[in-house]
C-alpha positions in Angstrom: -18.6 6.4 5.8 -20.2 3.5 3.9 -22.7 1.5 5.9 -20.3 -1.5 5.5 -17.4 0.4 7.1 -16.3 0.1 10.7 -14.0 2.1 12.9 -11.4 -0.1 14.6 -10.2 1.3 17.9 -6.5 0.7 18.5 -6.4 2.8 21.7 -4.4 5.8 20.5 -6.2 6.0 17.1 -9.2 4.6 15.2 -8.9 3.3 11.7 -11.7 3.0 9.1 -11.9 -0.6 7.8 -14.0 -2.1 5.0 -14.3 -5.9 4.8 -14.7 -7.5 1.4 -16.1 -10.9 0.5 -15.7 -12.7 -2.8 -18.7 -12.9 -5.0 -18.5 -16.7 -5.0 -17.3 -18.6 -2.0 -16.5 -22.3 -2.5 -16.1 -22.9 1.2 -12.3 -23.4 1.2 -10.3 -21.5 3.7 -8.1 -18.9 2.0 -5.7 -16.2 3.0 -6.9 -12.6 3.5 -5.9 -9.8 1.1 -4.9 -6.6 3.0 -4.8 -3.5 0.8 -2.5 -0.6 1.7 -3.2 2.6 -0.2 -0.9 5.2 -1.7 0.4 8.4 -0.1 -2.7 10.5 -0.8 -5.1 7.6 -0.9 -7.9 6.1 1.0 -10.5 3.3 0.6 -12.4 5.0 -2.1 -9.3 5.8 -4.3 -8.7 2.1 -4.9 -12.1 2.1 -6.8 -13.3 -1.4 -7.5 -9.9 -3.1 -7.8 -9.8 -4.7 -4.3 -13.3 -6.3 -4.9 -12.3 -7.5 -8.3 -9.1 -9.1 -6.9 -11.1 -10.8 -4.1 -13.6 -12.1 -6.6 -10.8 -13.4 -8.9 -8.9 -15.2 -6.1 -12.0 -16.1 -3.9 -10.1 -14.5 -1.0 -11.6 -12.2 1.6 -10.2 -8.7 1.8 -9.5 -5.8 4.1 -9.2 -2.2 2.8 -8.5 0.5 5.3 -7.6 4.2 5.7 -4.2 4.5 7.1 -3.5 6.8 10.1 -4.2 10.4 9.1 -6.0 9.6 5.8 -9.6 9.3 4.7 -11.9 8.9 7.7 -9.3 7.4 10.1 -8.1 9.5 13.0 -5.1 11.7 13.0 -1.7 10.6 14.3 -1.6 10.9 18.1 1.9 12.5 17.7 3.6 13.6 14.5 5.5 10.7 13.0 7.8 12.8 10.8 9.7 11.3 8.0 9.6 7.8 9.4 5.8 7.6 9.0 6.0 4.5 6.7 8.3 2.6 9.0 6.1 3.5 12.0 3.0 2.4 10.2 4.6 -0.9 9.3 6.3 -1.6 12.7 3.7 -0.3 15.2 0.3 0.2 13.5 -0.3 -2.5 11.0 0.6 -5.4 13.4 -2.0 -4.0 15.9 -4.7 -3.7 13.2 -4.1 -7.3 12.0 -4.3 -8.5 15.6 -7.5 -6.5 16.3 -9.1 -8.0 13.2 -7.8 -11.5 14.2 -6.1 -11.9 10.8 -3.5 -14.7 11.1 -2.9 -15.4 7.4 -2.6 -12.6 4.9 -1.1 -11.3 1.6 -0.4 -7.5 1.5 -1.2 -5.6 -1.6 0.3 -2.1 -1.5 0.3 0.8 -3.9 3.1 3.4 -3.8 3.6 4.3 -0.1 1.5 1.3 0.7 3.8 -1.0 -1.2 6.8 0.5 0.7 5.0 0.0 4.0 4.3 -3.6 3.0 8.0 -4.3 2.4 8.9 -2.6 5.7 6.4 -4.8 7.5 7.6 -8.0 5.7 11.2 -7.2 6.7 10.6 -8.6 10.2 9.3 -11.9 8.6 6.0 -11.9 10.5 4.3 -15.2 11.0 0.9 -14.0 9.6 2.4 -12.9 6.3 2.2 -15.2 3.2 3.3 -12.9 0.4 3.6 -9.2 -0.7 2.4 -7.6 -3.9 3.7 -4.0 -4.6 2.3 -1.6 -7.1 4.8 1.3 -7.8 6.5 0.9 -4.5 9.7 2.8 -3.6 12.8 1.3 -2.1 14.7 4.5 -2.5 14.0 8.2 -3.1 14.8 9.3 -6.7 15.1 12.8 -8.2 12.1 12.0 -10.5 10.0 11.5 -7.4 11.1 14.7 -5.7 10.3 16.6 -8.9 6.8 15.1 -9.1 6.0 15.9 -5.5 7.4 19.4 -5.8 4.9 19.9 -8.6 2.1 18.4 -6.4 3.0 20.8 -3.6 2.6 23.7 -6.1 -0.8 22.4 -7.2 -1.9 21.9 -3.6 -0.9 25.5 -2.7 -2.8 26.8 -5.8 -5.9 25.1 -4.4 -7.0 22.8 -7.2 -5.4 19.6 -5.8 -6.5 20.5 -2.3 -10.1 20.9 -3.4 -10.1 17.5 -5.2 -8.6 15.7 -2.2 -10.8 17.4 0.4 -13.7 15.1 -0.4 -11.7 12.1 0.5 -9.9 13.2 3.7 -11.2 14.6 7.0 -7.8 16.3 7.5 -6.8 17.1 4.0 -3.9 19.4 5.0 -2.5 16.9 7.5 -2.7 14.1 5.0 -1.0 16.0 2.2 1.8 17.5 4.2 2.6 14.2 6.0 3.3 12.8 2.6 4.7 15.7 0.6 6.9 17.3 3.3 8.6 14.0 4.1 9.5 13.1 0.5 11.1 16.5 -0.3 13.0 16.6 3.1 16.8 16.6 2.5 18.2 13.1 2.8 14.7 11.4 3.1 14.5 7.7 2.2 11.3 5.7 2.3 13.0 2.7 3.9 16.4 1.5 5.0 16.6 -0.7 1.9 20.0 -2.3 2.7 19.0 -3.3 6.2 15.3 -4.2 5.6 14.9 -5.8 2.2 17.2 -8.8 3.0 14.8 -9.7 5.8 11.9 -10.1 3.4 11.6 -13.9 3.1 8.1 -14.3 1.7 7.5 -14.3 -2.1 7.2 -10.8 -3.6 5.6 -9.6 -6.8 6.7 -6.1 -7.7 4.8 -4.3 -10.4 5.5 -0.8 -11.9 4.4 1.3 -14.8 6.9 1.9 -17.5 5.9 5.6 -17.5 5.7 6.0 -13.7 6.1 9.7 -13.0 7.2 9.0 -9.5 10.0 6.5 -10.1 12.1 4.6 -12.6 12.4 0.8 -13.1 15.5 1.1 -10.8 12.9 0.5 -8.0 12.1 -2.9 -9.4 15.8 -3.8 -9.6 16.6 -2.8 -6.1 13.6 -4.7 -4.6 14.3 -7.8 -6.6 18.1 -7.7 -6.0 17.9 -7.1 -2.2 14.9 -9.1 -0.9 15.9 -12.3 0.9 13.4 -14.6 -0.9 11.7 -15.1 -4.3 10.8 -12.0 -6.2 9.3 -11.5 -9.6 8.9 -8.1 -11.3 6.6 -6.7 -14.0 7.2 -3.5 -15.9 3.9 -2.5 -17.4 4.0 -0.6 -20.8 1.7 2.3 -21.4 1.2 2.8 -17.7 2.0 5.4 -15.1 2.0 5.4 -11.3 -1.3 3.4 -10.9 -0.9 0.1 -12.8 -4.0 -1.4 -11.2 -6.2 1.5 -12.5 -4.4 2.2 -15.8 -3.9 -1.4 -16.9 -6.4 -3.2 -14.7 -7.0 -6.3 -16.8 -3.3 -7.1 -17.1 -2.4 -6.3 -13.5 -5.4 -8.3 -12.2 -4.4 -11.4 -14.2 -0.8 -11.1 -13.0 -1.6 -10.8 -9.4 -4.2 -13.5 -9.6 -1.6 -15.9 -11.1 0.9 -15.0 -8.4 -1.5 -15.4 -5.5 -3.3 -18.5 -6.7 -0.8 -21.1 -5.5 -0.4 -19.2 -2.2 -4.0 -18.5 -1.5 -5.2 -21.7 0.4 -4.7 -21.2 4.1 -3.1 -23.8 6.3 
């Protein structure tokens, strides 16, 4: 736990939260950027990207460990394969309410991007826009193959050892993610039912060489959301565009957010 972190008690779980402030504050009231990490992620695995985006947009930010990850508490009951929908429908709204965030943009990586889209599907009043980085609207064979390899690496011990320094319950964090994605018939969201409900502007970004999904994901998101959507396929980039092509991704998100950032 960093000295700047806090544990937010939601009753049935506690979530570790880190608040970010822009380096320069001009006194104008702006939206809050809320960052949702990937399937094996946590606050630290974003590295300095959230702070750089807050500095660039002059927005405040919230980065947090989702349920079962990092230093947040475990799930009070196993969520099973619907963990992303449950996080979006039942956990994220409670966290935003506890933090008194009434105006926000969600920035989600991989699973976090899918959770952001699931949350946006109910058209919540607090939400201003969504940015996704390598989000999944559907489960593809390429993703199942990549996660199968990750399961093998985890069982061999190397991946488990690397992840253990980030997660209090490394086995629970890994299997929540990996076991769901390889389950027969698993889908990360009910795309046909949920995406049309997304009315806020969406920016969907994906690496051209993403080992967990093809550009079909961008097409489905753009084709099915109910509002404006722009997509960016980033060359020379895998599953983490914000870390592998940070300058380009930062500039694109900043451009997208800028006209939406002022609150009110």
